[in-house]
KOLDO-991456 format. One line per 4 residues: number of its first residue (from 1); for each residue x, y, z of N, C-alpha, C. Coordinates in steps of 0.001 Angstrom, whole numbers, plus 500000, padded with zeros to 6 digits. Layout:
N
NUM> X/Y/Z/X/Y/Z/X/Y/Z  ...
//
This chain:
464
1> 795689/798513/246846/795440/797095/246154/795375/797295/244380  796333/795882/243631/795593/796261/242445/795077/794578/242114  793558/795151/241471/792945/794026/241034/792899/793424/239678  792812/792762/239499/792093/792096/237877/791187/792625/237424
5> 791738/792702/235725/790475/793942/235117/789064/793029/235247  788094/793868/235558/786765/793192/234678/786470/792564/233325  785770/791511/233568/784690/791414/232207/784547/792236/231424  785034/792333/230441/784441/793870/229308/783323/793399/229058
9> 782678/792363/228684/781413/792256/228094/780743/791007/228667  778981/791039/229156/778423/790091/229529/777023/789859/228776  777213/788082/228354/775939/788250/227995/774585/788232/228892  773451/788806/228366/772646/788946/228945/771275/788343/228530
13> 770091/788800/229300/768634/788297/228932/768270/786781/228859  767016/786275/229012/766346/785214/229266/766807/784350/228517  767502/784257/227233/767646/783505/225882/768526/782610/226359  769494/782720/227164/770449/781914/228244/770263/781207/228747
17> 769165/781702/229680/768316/780531/230643/767726/779497/229969  767210/779755/228728/766463/779065/227815/767154/777664/227363  768493/778512/227059/769273/777156/226468/769908/777007/227473  770205/777025/228822/770614/776174/229763/769100/775672/230337
21> 768398/775358/230132/767386/774539/230747/767106/773497/229795  767233/773819/228336/766955/772853/227612/768196/771866/227339  769185/772378/227618/770286/770938/228036/770162/770410/229089  769829/770945/230005/769296/769801/231278/768108/769246/230857
25> 766856/769463/229891/766000/768633/229725/766592/767266/229119  767692/767705/227894/768289/766528/227231/768974/765859/228296  769630/766151/229248/770074/765383/230151/769460/764417/230821  768080/765153/231761/767571/764451/232225/766384/763474/231699
29> 766206/763683/230450/765851/762789/229355/766502/761622/228772  767827/761780/228271/768742/760749/228817/768795/759683/229998  768600/760047/231151/768380/759507/231798/767080/758975/232291  766232/759493/232238/765204/758581/231992/764482/757482/230799
33> 765218/757872/229865/765372/757103/228726/765904/755644/229297  767589/755408/229857/767826/754871/230095/766986/753967/230920  766555/754401/232412/765477/753471/233073/764239/752500/231816  764212/753283/231041/763251/753079/230561/763470/752243/229172
37> 764909/751836/228770/765556/750791/228022/765595/749610/229016  765992/749602/230269/766457/748660/230974/764795/747870/231318  763911/748497/231591/762845/748101/231752/762216/747137/230265  762631/747682/229458/761504/746997/228259/762488/746058/227947
41> 764078/745998/227686/764723/744690/227936/764188/743964/228613  763839/744291/229909/763476/743490/230776/761983/742333/230775  760856/743189/229916/759700/743008/229527/760010/742140/228607  761196/742995/227481/761433/741776/226002/761478/739895/226268
45> 762307/740393/227633/762755/738976/227756/762323/738043/228595  761059/739007/228225/759383/737677/229322/759874/738062/230846  760019/738775/231109/760179/739084/232766/758815/739220/233333  757791/739490/232698/756524/739136/233425/755794/737950/233182
49> 756343/736821/232231/755592/735681/231684/755786/734577/233011  754993/733519/232625/754796/732646/233609/755222/732946/235260  754419/733782/235746/754301/734341/236725/753285/733515/237639  753815/731917/237836/752895/730855/238417/752504/730750/239578
53> 753614/730988/240676/753821/730797/241492/754368/731406/242190  754998/731706/243855/755652/732756/244595/756864/732751/244139  757632/731329/244062/759185/731642/243377/759485/732649/242206  758185/732247/241144/758365/733067/239849/758009/734167/239684
57> 757180/734925/241245/756968/736427/241380/757665/736687/241710  758595/736231/242854/759334/736768/243653/761421/737110/242394  760824/735952/241669/762139/735853/240483/761858/736938/239927  761017/737900/239200/760626/738758/238357/761087/740169/239009
61> 760687/740009/240630/760667/741660/241251/762432/741193/241336  763233/740284/241484/765062/740200/242129/765510/740461/240640  765083/740268/239705/765714/740285/238274/765617/742292/238122  764388/742387/238433/763515/743856/238106/764481/745028/238821
65> 763994/744486/240163/764937/745463/240941/766240/745489/240933  766992/744620/240618/768417/744782/240317/768738/745252/238912  767901/745296/237778/768657/746440/236797/768501/747506/236737  767127/747927/237725/766863/749435/237618/767829/749729/238745
69> 768045/749288/239711/769057/749826/240985/770357/749565/240364  770507/749017/239720/772395/749186/238725/772489/750223/237912  770834/750366/237264/771301/751721/236319/771042/753139/236563  770213/752740/238041/770245/754343/238802/771627/754545/239667
73> 772211/753486/239870/773399/754001/241000/774385/754300/239903  774600/753579/238931/775203/754397/237847/775411/755772/237173  773723/756122/237059/773912/757270/237424/774202/758616/238093  773626/757929/239854/774345/758296/240589/775558/758606/241046
77> 776715/757982/240528/778062/757597/240599/778735/759015/239601  777411/759292/238217/777945/760189/237036/777782/761393/237880  776896/761384/239037/776662/763099/239416/777625/763234/240415  778111/762441/240698/779630/763010/241813/780845/762700/241310
81> 780986/762538/239737/782207/762000/238960/783156/763632/238739  782571/764446/239268/782473/766077/238246/782918/766128/237419  781963/765807/236052/782120/765647/234885/781686/767069/234681  782396/767789/233689/782256/769664/233326/780821/769415/232563
85> 780336/768413/231891/779472/769043/231019/778407/769110/232389  778230/768005/233411/776959/768149/234600/777360/769408/235357  778581/769937/235476/778885/770444/236418/778486/771514/235857  778728/772133/234742/778046/773127/233520/777017/773761/233735
89> 775969/772487/233557/774390/772611/233439/773673/772786/234587  774469/772144/235641/773476/772177/237184/774625/772449/238526  775983/772357/238270/776541/773350/239045/776549/772060/240331  778067/771593/240836/778084/771403/241640/776937/770757/243131
93> 776599/771870/243623/775517/771730/244859/774162/771087/244384  773699/771367/242926/772596/770459/242482/773032/769800/242232  773848/768849/241376/774099/767547/240890/774403/767038/242804  774966/767647/243577/775154/766515/244768/773398/766311/245475
97> 773152/767624/245289/771421/767336/245631/770674/765929/245303  770867/765887/243661/770286/765602/243061/771301/763836/243655  772491/763932/243414/772910/762500/244102/772242/761801/245773  771931/762898/246774/771687/762215/247765/770409/761855/247652
101> 769080/762290/246540/767792/761914/246735/767987/760318/245884  768714/760242/244904/768965/758931/244579/768896/757799/245386  770133/758343/246545/770518/757527/247052/769459/756384/248057  768200/756781/248538/767381/755984/249500/766736/755167/248383
105> 766149/755360/247171/765512/754881/246095/766527/753807/246084  767590/753901/245643/768438/752757/244968/768621/751681/246263  769022/752312/247433/769252/751424/248568/767729/750831/248838  766565/751229/248764/765728/750421/248505/765170/749479/247733
109> 765613/749556/246114/765328/748300/245304/766367/747602/245604  767744/747472/245925/769203/746862/246508/768499/746170/247581  767672/746935/248212/767219/745675/249459/766059/744597/248900  764919/745443/248317/764393/744331/247356/764764/743359/246760
113> 765802/743947/246223/766583/742571/245625/767082/741414/246240  768019/741648/247253/768579/740861/247862/767433/740184/248745  766153/740664/249550/765744/739798/250170/764841/738773/249180  764559/739378/247881/763566/738457/246851/764187/736952/246477
117> 765599/737994/246142/766667/736589/245917/766708/735728/246597  767179/735991/247694/767248/734722/249193/766013/734247/249207  764878/734624/249536/763277/733877/249814/763431/732990/248615  763630/733613/246996/763210/732756/245854/764170/731594/245455
121> 765236/731773/246206/766097/730423/245967/765850/729259/247261  765296/730578/247979/764656/729527/249596/763861/728466/249486  762689/729197/248466/761585/728317/248338/762114/727355/246961  762664/727949/246401/763176/726308/244963/763715/725096/246051
125> 764496/725595/246959/765646/724386/247223/764965/723976/248768  763559/724205/248423/762643/724226/250320/763891/724112/251254  764512/725079/251718/764993/725428/252939/764433/726377/253336  765168/726718/254503/764730/727922/254966/765511/729334/255136
129> 765142/730294/255394/765995/731998/254536/767558/731571/254892  767641/731322/256080/768786/731963/256501/769861/730889/256039  769495/729118/256493/770098/728053/255533/770993/728415/254356  769693/729174/253126/770082/729324/252191/770867/730598/251984
133> 770910/731596/252928/771561/732503/252448/773527/731886/252683  773307/731478/253895/774867/731054/254484/775357/730467/253058  774397/729208/252619/774682/728450/251122/775125/729563/249984  774739/730569/249486/775052/731158/248996/776055/732273/249296
137> 776386/732456/250381/777717/732846/250396/778604/732052/250315  778773/730855/249953/779986/730317/249202/779781/730506/247776  779098/731116/247195/779847/731242/245617/780582/732647/245893  781581/732762/245306/782311/733574/245263/782087/734923/244601
141> 781147/735068/243170/780465/736012/243168/779438/736554/243831  778776/736067/244476/777304/736150/245264/778210/737035/246801  779277/736347/247915/780489/736805/248340/780434/737987/248291  780812/738694/246997/781137/740065/247045/779933/740667/247042
145> 779022/740318/246135/777680/741140/245932/777743/741463/247134  777244/740426/248218/776989/740764/250027/777988/741764/250378  778444/741721/249953/779824/743232/250323/779366/744352/249647  778939/744046/248730/778547/745464/248050/777379/746359/248340
149> 776285/744941/248880/775401/745816/249836/775643/746082/250904  776774/745441/251580/776859/746073/253259/777437/747865/252877  778314/747707/251977/779151/749103/252111/777696/750080/251303  777113/749542/250441/776005/750628/249497/775123/750799/251379
153> 774455/750234/252344/774438/750415/253372/775159/752211/254168  776129/751593/253874/776573/752275/255359/776822/753334/254284  776736/753760/252907/777270/755145/251935/776139/755613/252371  774522/754969/252575/773510/756074/252304/772926/755887/254320
157> 773647/755112/254861/773257/755944/256257/773917/756849/256150  774809/757069/256092/776005/758064/256545/775753/759454/255652  775183/759494/255000/774595/760450/253687/772923/760899/254496  772424/760457/255482/771649/760688/256408/771483/761820/257514
161> 771167/762650/257400/770974/764116/258210/771675/763871/259354  770995/762907/260423/771244/762518/261600/772976/762126/261633  773085/761499/260634/774819/761024/260707/775927/761836/259817  775424/762620/259454/775947/763830/258761/776329/764530/259757
165> 775764/764957/260240/775718/765700/261706/777080/765358/262840  776884/763807/262700/777596/763283/263913/779025/762895/263560  779243/762723/262069/780675/762667/261646/781667/763878/261043  783224/764120/261193/783483/764825/260503/783546/764995/258482
169> 783520/766160/258581/783610/765934/256865/784803/764645/256244  786193/764728/256696/787330/763750/256857/786673/762297/256768  785584/762421/257991/785120/760381/257767/784520/760358/256719  783151/761346/256290/782229/760974/255735/782586/761134/254213
173> 783537/761736/253603/784474/761561/252473/785327/760087/252420  785914/759409/253373/786643/758365/253088/785718/757260/253300  784219/757410/254057/783195/756269/253512/782520/756539/252089  782549/757266/251440/781578/757727/250206/782467/757117/249079
177> 783952/757017/249556/784712/756769/248712/784525/754661/248183  783837/754229/249343/783434/753372/249806/782076/752435/248245  781822/753778/247814/780417/753765/246682/781353/753326/245427  782505/753230/245614/782876/752993/244048/782965/751106/244171
181> 783631/751121/245635/783966/749814/246064/782209/748569/245995  782040/749472/246004/780570/748818/246120/779655/748510/244934  779987/749247/243445/779887/748877/242538/780659/747936/241441  782010/748164/241968/783136/747256/241668/783193/745349/242324
185> 782578/745586/243430/781769/744370/243875/780391/743700/243580  779820/744177/242915/778559/743882/242710/778988/743762/240816  779491/743883/240261/779482/743967/239024/779638/742295/238437  780819/741345/239156/780869/739907/238859/779581/738913/238894
189> 778530/739414/239904/776853/738385/239531/776718/738845/238735  776472/739598/238096/775562/740508/237828/775814/740081/235592  777136/739579/235825/777135/738676/235011/777424/737400/234979  777699/736465/235589/777877/735468/236408/776976/734443/236491
193> 775778/735175/237456/774709/734407/237696/773426/735215/237359  773723/736632/236914/772429/736573/235965/771660/736164/234966  770138/736429/234934/769820/736018/233270/769469/737366/232200  769196/738339/232724/769425/739317/231853/770424/739897/231177
197> 771530/739889/231679/772302/739713/230214/773349/739368/229880  773552/737837/230415/774689/736980/229856/773748/736249/228217  774263/736253/227447/774095/735766/226337/772810/736508/225628  772865/737712/225623/771783/738989/225289/772611/739874/224765
201> 772621/739881/223723/773487/740899/222964/773642/742818/223125  772556/742918/222903/771668/743808/223105/771827/744651/224462  771003/743622/225466/771603/743909/226955/773032/743843/227428  773618/743284/226785/775464/743121/227194/776076/744196/226721
205> 775410/744815/225116/776014/745948/224994/775800/746960/225778  774944/747381/225877/773942/748077/226675/775037/748599/228069  775180/747183/228912/775170/747446/230355/777041/747710/229894  776965/746816/229211/779101/747161/229568/779606/748643/228426
209> 778616/749332/227952/779141/750646/227587/778880/751608/228508  777312/750966/229215/777508/752201/230336/778765/752183/231408  778485/750584/231775/779464/750593/232500/781284/751353/232419  781841/751259/230983/782851/751607/230449/782843/753436/230049
213> 781109/754217/229852/781090/755525/229757/781403/755985/231318  780752/755129/232570/780685/755413/233766/782646/755500/234153  783200/754123/233926/784422/754194/234643/785235/755605/233900  785234/754969/232404/786148/756384/231984/786325/757655/232855
217> 784769/758051/232992/784603/759127/233605/785460/759281/234690  784702/758963/235868/785287/758601/236732/787001/758380/236867  787500/757237/236063/789035/757339/236343/789451/758856/235862  789238/759147/234367/789574/760968/233962/789542/762111/235517
221> 788658/761903/235250/788038/763011/236014/788439/763843/237523  788361/761997/238179/788679/761870/239728/789641/761280/239789  790753/761121/239092/791937/760761/238915/793256/760727/238449  793253/760828/237078/794233/760847/235868/794142/762380/235873
225> 793115/763164/235129/793214/764674/234694/793703/765348/236478  793268/765500/237825/793596/765563/238320/795503/765897/238851  795726/764627/238714/797181/764218/237992/797883/764869/237314  797779/765348/236058/798126/765599/235412/798095/767229/235017
229> 797175/767774/235854/797327/769369/235998/798084/769448/237152  798160/768447/238188/799125/768928/239273/800592/768971/238832  801048/767698/237683/802431/768016/237351/802583/769235/236806  801991/769536/235636/801667/770985/234789/801733/771906/235694
233> 801273/772217/236386/801362/773493/237413/802066/773375/238578  802203/772196/239045/802970/772466/240286/803032/773188/241245  801717/773116/241759/801550/774387/242760/801924/774328/244253  802518/775299/244576/802557/775285/245955/802502/776488/247302
237> 802416/776713/247850/801959/777298/249154/803145/778771/249249  802660/779755/248455/804055/780915/248520/803679/781394/249849  803099/781498/250377/802287/782562/251378/801177/782135/252179  801685/782638/253273/799981/782491/254446/799567/784045/254854
241> 798379/784599/254653/798338/786431/255091/797013/785950/256020  797074/786468/257389/796111/786657/257848/795585/787850/257490  793518/787139/257652/792524/788031/256868/791455/788699/258407  791466/787725/259371/790881/788198/260527/790655/787261/261857
245> 790265/787486/262518/790552/787148/263672/790213/785265/263643  790177/784811/262301/790258/783485/262672/790028/782589/260873  790494/783424/260413/791258/783321/258902/792096/783730/257896  792642/782849/257387/793997/783457/256572/793942/783044/254780
249> 794472/783647/254252/794595/783325/252559/795476/783110/252360  795555/781416/251973/796471/780860/251056/796726/781511/249752  798179/781596/249137/798182/782147/248191/799807/780804/247484  799217/780368/246709/799393/779441/245545/799793/780387/244370
253> 801516/779661/244194/801809/779967/242618/802302/778905/241916  802751/778829/240959/803459/777526/240272/803468/777889/238847  803451/777044/238015/803745/777195/236639/802403/777436/235574  802096/778431/234892/801177/778652/234178/799979/779047/234999
257> 799938/779326/236017/798432/779571/236722/797060/780061/235941  797618/780684/234933/796554/781828/234138/796241/780288/233537  796616/779791/233213/796172/778439/231824/795316/777290/232965  794701/777625/234670/793912/776823/235104/792836/776700/234694
261> 792707/778102/234250/790533/778346/233720/789517/778455/234951  788507/778565/234698/787708/778911/235744/786967/780071/235646  786310/780449/236771/785707/781745/236766/785643/782092/238091  785712/783476/238270/785428/784096/239673/783794/783422/240342
265> 783967/783292/241550/782982/782556/241587/782975/780970/242326  783683/779914/241419/784148/778891/241533/784927/778237/242142  784880/777343/242525/785549/776550/243769/786689/775342/243318  787379/775152/243896/788305/773978/243733/788272/773029/245302
269> 788434/771366/244849/788564/770386/245692/790693/770462/246035  790558/771809/247045/791900/771481/247646/793149/770054/248365  793925/769706/247780/794513/768866/248255/795878/769231/248552  796355/768850/250234/797736/769221/250786/798180/768408/250986
273> 799400/768372/249783/800231/767063/249761/800940/766712/250239  801072/766401/251746/801594/766329/253049/801012/764451/253353  802362/763931/254023/801950/762063/254323/800576/762480/254932  800223/763059/256058/799723/763159/256402/797852/763182/255553
277> 797594/764281/254835/796523/765002/254901/796484/764527/253084  797008/764268/252091/797020/764303/250790/796212/763559/249726  795146/762278/250988/793865/761792/250840/792741/762533/250701  792531/763948/251409/791531/764071/251924/791416/765574/251016
281> 790620/765909/250012/790264/766708/249827/789138/767801/250807  789909/769003/250063/788388/769640/250929/788295/771328/249945  786551/771527/249897/786259/772342/249386/786262/773955/249592  786688/775018/248487/786977/776127/249201/787047/776782/247779
285> 785990/778103/247885/786276/779282/246453/787206/779827/246297  787816/780431/245405/788902/781365/245013/788568/782564/245890  789187/783448/246444/788820/784677/246901/789293/785803/246135  790270/785793/244849/790798/786939/244130/790228/786005/242393
289> 789516/786997/241748/789419/786232/240417/790684/785722/239798  790719/785113/238886/791733/784263/238299/792195/785201/237628  793720/784784/237928/794981/786017/237015/796365/784883/236901  797199/785687/236721/798574/785130/235935/799869/784859/236845
293> 799005/785599/238233/799996/785652/239478/799924/784058/240396  798794/783903/240793/798255/783418/241303/797118/783009/241742  796725/781624/242562/795511/781114/243374/795560/781622/244642  793813/782220/245232/794052/782221/246555/792717/781606/246623
297> 792761/780967/248214/792247/780902/249301/791808/781515/250513  790882/782049/250752/790472/782166/252167/790088/781525/253208  790561/781403/254107/789863/779588/255073/789986/780026/256249  788656/779639/256533/788093/779950/258397/788957/779134/258837
301> 789292/779067/260379/789416/778300/261140/788037/777595/261529  787873/776676/261039/786041/775474/261359/786633/774278/261955  787979/773967/263032/788291/773004/263111/789173/771806/262303  789070/770903/262584/789712/769496/261845/790711/770282/261205
305> 791006/769892/259715/792212/770566/258757/792358/772088/258699  790802/772460/258170/790676/774280/258399/791351/774462/259483  792147/773862/260465/792906/774950/261765/793923/774622/261178  794448/773064/260906/796040/773087/260711/796457/774071/259244
309> 795359/773912/258211/795827/774847/256826/796172/776753/257649  795890/776608/258838/795860/778174/258914/797848/778736/259080  798205/777430/259330/799785/777112/259836/800460/776739/258508  800588/776992/257370/800686/775693/256616/801922/776374/256126
313> 803399/775671/255474/804439/776486/255197/804942/776637/254088  805099/777621/253945/805548/778339/252532/806537/777214/252187  805904/776714/250607/806378/775660/249711/805758/774343/249551  804643/774553/250573/803859/773039/250649/803508/772435/249272
317> 803502/771578/248952/803204/771354/247056/801147/771181/247666  800465/771500/246949/799437/771559/246700/798625/771051/245535  797658/769960/245374/797103/769956/244150/795500/770406/243887  795375/770932/243361/793648/771276/243162/792964/770498/241956
321> 791519/770283/242290/790713/769665/241636/789450/770473/241225  789636/770765/239677/788637/772133/239179/788609/772675/238483  788642/773641/238396/787158/774579/238690/785677/773515/239194  784787/773750/239992/783774/773972/239961/783041/774695/240600
325> 781729/774775/239973/780241/775892/240525/779742/775956/239740  778591/776591/239274/777821/777552/238867/777341/778889/239882  778531/779312/240646/778167/780907/241237/778684/781801/240379  778727/781774/238996/779353/783286/238171/778979/783299/237859
329> 779197/784857/236644/778740/785653/235810/778039/784725/234787  779004/783570/234632/777182/783225/233369/776291/782527/233688  776006/782934/234904/774949/782738/234767/773142/783863/235129  774182/784769/235382/773557/786127/234941/772992/786557/233805
333> 772074/787221/234324/770746/787698/232999/770308/789474/232700  770937/789549/234171/770407/791061/234452/771588/792350/234368  771485/793397/234671/772072/794325/234591/772597/794515/235949  771432/794624/236615/771917/794882/238674/772138/793846/238603
337> 773257/793498/239578/773333/792651/240512/773398/793142/242007  772975/792785/242541/773584/792196/244077/773893/790841/244880  775267/791059/245481/776332/790574/246173/775968/789844/248026  775327/789014/248027/775280/788994/249633/775898/787698/250320
341> 776502/788000/251272/777592/787162/252225/777545/787297/253485  777704/786427/254254/778084/786275/255555/779402/785600/256092  779927/786130/257094/780950/785782/257401/782197/785136/255912  782368/783299/256691/783220/783105/255469/782770/782662/253916
345> 781416/783267/253890/780865/782930/252655/781539/784143/251430  782386/785365/251820/782880/786433/251425/783916/786299/250224  784322/784964/250262/785297/784675/249470/785023/784746/248089  784211/783854/247362/783410/784154/245940/782724/785559/245356
349> 782274/786123/246562/781474/787318/246218/782346/788213/246319  783736/788144/247393/784745/789562/246758/784885/789338/245267  785963/787844/244833/786469/787541/243667/785135/787561/242838  783672/787652/242716/782563/787860/241665/782659/789196/241234
353> 783002/790497/242670/782464/791047/242220/784275/791818/241172  785305/791224/241566/786376/791824/241026/786249/791376/239085  785449/790015/239101/785363/789950/237821/784512/790559/236696  783010/791061/237776/781728/791381/236717/782082/792453/236011
357> 781511/792148/234569/781211/793366/233684/780083/794293/234220  780472/795623/234879/779472/796099/235234/779906/798073/235196  778874/798611/235150/778831/800110/235412/779077/800877/237097  778943/801524/237352/779069/802496/238461/777575/802177/238476
361> 777104/801788/240027/775794/801362/241056/775361/800573/240244  775711/799353/238924/774978/798776/238991/774900/797312/239552  776031/796915/240745/776373/796482/241899/776095/796930/243082  775603/796032/243857/775470/795599/245498/776354/795221/246288
365> 776871/795341/247226/777399/794424/247840/776759/794445/249531  776076/793160/249670/775773/793375/251685/776626/792697/252684  777480/792829/252425/778131/792131/253786/777526/791895/255318  776812/790638/255724/776923/790808/257197/778071/789993/257744
369> 777986/790331/258598/779277/790232/259876/779273/790163/261397  779878/789515/262234/779783/790453/263691/780332/791306/264215  781705/791410/263319/782301/793045/263682/783177/792790/262880  783907/794402/262806/784867/794020/261696/786175/793372/262130
373> 787127/793218/263114/787525/792796/263312/787626/790801/262652  786701/790662/263245/786091/789279/262927/785432/788955/261042  785547/790160/260135/785311/790155/258738/786440/789896/257605  786423/789291/257642/787545/788799/256252/787440/789957/255286
377> 788614/789589/254457/788824/790650/253456/787720/792321/253181  787672/792474/254439/786560/793615/254164/787152/794999/253543  788792/794793/254051/789484/796026/253867/789424/796317/252026  789996/794630/251518/789528/794342/249794/788455/794952/249562
381> 787189/794351/250029/786102/794893/249348/785903/796146/249487  786433/796820/250322/785768/798158/250358/786657/799205/249219  787643/798685/249094/789065/799333/248095/787857/798883/246910  787478/797826/246744/787159/796764/245479/786077/797890/244917
385> 784987/798468/246063/783857/798858/245621/784063/800656/245265  784758/800789/246376/785371/801948/245765/786104/802613/244732  786731/801367/244131/787443/802031/242628/786454/801418/241333  785444/800756/242228/784182/799525/240791/783503/800724/240674
389> 782699/801345/241650/781692/801946/241716/780802/801274/242502  781171/800825/242942/779873/799867/243664/779512/800251/244860  778413/799792/245647/777483/800250/246890/778085/798654/247611  778756/799086/248704/778941/798540/249818/778029/798456/251155
393> 777399/797887/251615/776563/798292/252526/777200/796610/253564  777197/797134/254585/777775/796445/255838/776951/796414/257111  776705/795688/257361/775534/794712/258071/776032/793978/259643  776662/794937/260528/777710/794471/261231/776744/794571/262781
397> 777307/793346/263760/776729/793792/264804/775748/792527/264944  774752/791926/266143/774367/790820/266428/772958/790791/265637  772220/788998/265563/771822/788880/264496/770169/789636/264960  769416/789880/264272/767849/790380/265129/767181/789256/264959
401> 766142/789254/265854/765427/788426/266472/764970/787324/265669  764004/785998/265867/763412/785384/265182/764264/784793/263463  763738/784661/262494/764321/784655/261523/764549/785494/260671  765397/786847/261041/765844/787669/260794/767593/787288/260480
405> 768271/787508/258879/769282/787517/258725/770167/788625/258637  769598/789914/258669/770422/791039/258705/770921/791237/260552  771472/792168/260343/771725/792807/262192/770677/792918/262780  771007/793083/263733/769971/793828/264779/768981/795442/264696
409> 767847/795154/264186/767120/796650/264097/766235/796894/265138  766591/798098/265686/765291/798500/266910/764066/799351/266768  764055/799325/265378/762837/799984/264815/761947/799287/264515  762254/797832/264670/761031/796900/264217/760697/796441/262979
413> 761729/797037/261937/761307/796830/260785/761414/795065/259878  760578/794483/258939/761117/793237/258893/762409/793260/257777  763105/792462/257991/764062/792311/256682/763659/792650/255095  762304/792202/254932/762006/792638/253591/761853/794044/253923
417> 761657/794758/254127/761077/796179/254395/762609/796834/254441  763345/796372/255351/764870/797028/255344/765703/796663/253825  765238/795027/253400/766347/795242/251964/765612/796214/250462  764021/796490/250603/763697/796930/249586/764244/798838/249771
421> 764651/798892/251123/764757/800436/251554/766653/800829/250885  767472/799759/251319/768562/799577/250827/769075/799138/249793  768605/798144/248771/768791/797990/247670/766618/798022/246791  766168/799067/246367/765294/799538/245691/765055/798630/244280
425> 765885/798791/243484/766143/797591/242836/766564/796389/242765  766042/795961/243918/766364/794299/244225/765687/793459/243330  764437/793863/242922/763175/792634/242487/764164/792679/240354  764648/794100/240467/765043/793597/239389/766694/793510/238661
429> 767449/792796/239977/768541/792506/240104/768628/790643/239500  769915/790232/239898/770660/789013/239727/770823/789046/241418  770995/787943/241893/771225/787997/243957/771981/786450/243633  773201/787191/244453/774197/785793/244172/774296/786197/245890
433> 774291/784887/246718/774065/784649/248404/775159/783097/248546  776192/783779/249525/777121/782860/249728/776947/782994/251609  777136/781844/252371/776875/781454/253531/776829/780351/253719  775994/780144/254958/776154/779297/255814/774793/778762/255204
437> 775011/777421/255071/773206/776913/254847/772017/777597/255469  771583/777718/256500/770279/777800/257190/770248/779508/257162  771570/780134/257450/771277/781685/256809/770964/782386/255517  771490/781198/254630/771143/781430/252879/769569/781129/252962
441> 769274/780359/253105/767584/780128/253074/766769/781168/253497  767237/781787/254850/766080/782922/255038/766456/784142/253875  767681/784581/254026/768320/785337/252753/767631/784995/251260  767160/783737/250841/766590/783469/249582/765052/783493/250117
445> 764662/783593/251196/763191/783709/251014/763061/785344/251182  763384/785815/251469/763190/787458/251743/762975/788019/250728  764232/787516/249483/764831/787851/248331/763635/787579/247242  762945/786536/247571/762185/785972/246817/760483/786847/247287
449> 760936/787323/248263/759143/788141/248884/759502/789484/248091  760916/789680/248047/760902/791036/247260/760610/791292/245447  760189/789931/245506/760024/790029/244047/760967/789071/242949  762081/788613/243212/762830/788119/242688/762537/786864/242217
453> 762758/786723/240941/762172/785113/240134/763761/784518/240687  763357/783222/240438/764223/781742/241188/765106/781379/240231  765244/781939/239065/766169/781869/238433/767381/783239/238635  766651/783966/239027/767459/784923/239352/768341/785098/240667
457> 767895/783732/241595/768848/784006/242121/769877/782836/242350  770938/782670/242953/771946/782105/242850/772350/781701/244214  772699/780805/244412/773106/780542/246436/774107/779333/245694  775498/779351/247031/776524/778575/246852/776752/778446/248621
461> 776457/777154/248576/776402/776879/249781/777667/776077/250460  778274/776483/251935/778863/775920/252714/778318/774645/253266  778239/773528/252636/778022/772430/253183/778302/771111/252747  778442/769981/252851/778767/768527/252577/777525/767145/252289
//
């Protein structure tokens, strides 16, 4: 097999890590500044003045929670808008994790805003809460805002761990589209009934600019850019090749494939453009380094749409969104590299091994598999390792007892002892890990115990 030529040079050292951290600090500083700015505008506008009765106190809580919730919600949407500069500094995994963490505080703030506003109006009108709530629904903008609240609750609930385990990826994705609907429905009442924006030039300028910034990013990166690239490259399935007992490789070809960009280790959101599947994208890592002939994804049958992808017909049109992720050589700071994969975690690792700038014996690949028939891309990985002078360690068989991530070892040695014997220089290496989330966590624990710093551990998880 012919492999793509590897990178000829790579920048190493801690300086680029420090540059990355400075960029992250700047972005996080902007986010905190926006929260402080919103709070300051509220205080300057007399938000905490004249708190002489319960209704006034509730009114102040109502206003502040609404402002903070809206600001955080816009930041939350930016985190999942697949913006290149956010992806460059944080990667899709970390941006998604931050998005999840913000979900609950936003919901609590919106809930506080909802309750305090209704109770405040009920006190002023001297009626019970239920009567006042029904009365408020007669106002069009507030009816829309109530719909936004219901949608937001639905989005947050389906993001909780127990709910995520009970729904499919397709259902989860569809529900999260509602997040955009929640924002759109909430906008009118902020300007028509709120007292913190209308008639306040600075506040009006701030919120309109923030809304437009988010809107432009969402519309361009989530909608227009993928369509433009899709028309430009006209990608289609050229062939489907069996790789293991439960995995196939999809080869996509089209116009100017080499101009798709990206790097080995990254992933795309893949849309199969059929009448049934066009609306739901699925994340898959490329399994071969970028080249001028094709884009390849190796996909395991895990039920739902991945099962149907096993039998796609040549000529089927495909739209790619991306590439995304920081599981790339750009994060590397050391000469030695250890690549660790389990099961269908091998595609980005195999692609990364193909593109790495490395000398013989600089790279060690650890491939954890149940058996060789189940191991996708094993023959390719063996050939690549032999050609480039990399070490390939195959851990075949059932898993060891307890929390072991390696195959069973009847000598009684711990994973840490075995790892140090297999890769003596692991502590001086960058380590890339890809596999199921629980397995990845176990590998990370062993890697840290072996002396590898957190900044030199790079993990790509198959989770949503």
